[in-house]
C-alpha positions as CSV (number, residue, x, y, z in Angstrom):
1,M,180.5,116.4,99.5
2,S,180.8,113.0,101.7
3,M,178.5,111.1,104.0
4,R,179.0,109.1,106.9
5,V,176.5,105.9,106.4
6,K,176.6,103.4,109.5
7,A,174.9,99.7,109.7
8,P,172.8,97.9,109.5
9,G,171.6,98.8,105.8
10,H,174.3,100.6,104.4
11,A,172.5,102.6,102.0
12,F,171.7,106.5,101.4
13,S,170.6,108.6,99.0
14,V,171.5,112.2,98.0
15,T,169.4,115.2,96.9
16,T,170.8,118.6,96.0
17,S,169.1,121.5,94.2
18,V,171.8,122.2,91.9
19,V,170.6,120.5,89.2
20,V,170.2,122.0,85.8
21,D,167.9,120.1,83.2
22,G,170.0,118.2,80.3
23,T,173.0,117.6,82.0
24,S,174.9,114.8,83.3
25,H,176.7,114.7,86.6
26,T,179.1,112.0,87.8
27,W,179.6,110.5,90.8
28,G,181.9,108.4,92.9
29,C,181.8,106.0,96.1
30,V,184.0,104.3,98.2
31,A,183.7,102.5,101.8
32,T,186.5,103.0,104.3
33,S,187.1,102.3,108.1
34,D,186.0,105.1,110.0
35,N,188.1,108.0,108.7
36,P,187.0,111.0,107.2
37,L,190.4,111.5,105.1
38,W,189.2,108.3,103.1
39,T,193.0,108.1,100.8
40,A,194.6,107.8,105.0
41,A,191.7,105.1,105.9
42,L,192.9,102.0,107.1
43,Y,190.4,100.3,105.3
44,R,188.9,100.9,102.3
45,T,187.0,99.2,99.1
46,D,187.3,100.0,95.3
47,L,186.7,103.6,94.1
48,V,183.4,103.0,92.2
49,T,182.1,105.8,89.5
50,G,179.4,106.2,87.8
51,S,177.2,108.9,85.9
52,V,173.7,110.3,86.5
53,N,171.5,111.9,83.4
54,V,169.0,114.6,84.4
55,P,166.2,114.6,81.5
56,A,165.3,118.3,79.6
57,A,162.6,119.6,80.8
58,V,159.8,119.0,78.5
59,P,158.1,122.6,77.4
60,T,154.4,123.0,78.4
61,P,152.2,124.4,75.5
62,E,150.8,127.8,76.2
63,G,149.0,130.7,74.2
64,E,146.8,130.0,71.3
65,S,147.5,126.2,70.6
66,V,145.9,125.6,74.2
67,I,142.7,127.6,73.2
68,M,142.7,126.0,69.8
69,T,143.3,122.3,71.7
70,S,140.3,123.2,74.1
71,I,138.0,124.4,71.9
72,F,138.9,121.3,69.0
73,T,138.2,119.0,72.4
74,A,134.8,120.5,73.4
75,F,133.6,120.2,69.7
76,V,134.4,116.8,69.8
77,M,132.7,115.7,73.0
78,L,129.8,117.8,71.9
79,L,129.7,115.6,68.6
80,A,130.0,112.3,70.8
81,A,127.1,113.3,73.0
82,F,124.8,113.8,70.0
83,Y,125.9,111.0,68.0
84,Y,125.3,108.5,70.7
């Protein structure tokens, strides 16, 4: 994938829908003169690389644990209401 970014800010961001939780993705960036083939460009910067880690998804509780937690919370709230 390549992107064309012009003045004044030279800022960019990239989003993709092909992201898997718990994976690492490497990236590279180089600035060139206006030439889509960066290896043949008249002027270019050094290649900068890095990586991005996608955190693993946190599982949401379901089933009996949610019911028991809700009942316990309601019981504690009732006790607190009558205590004060």
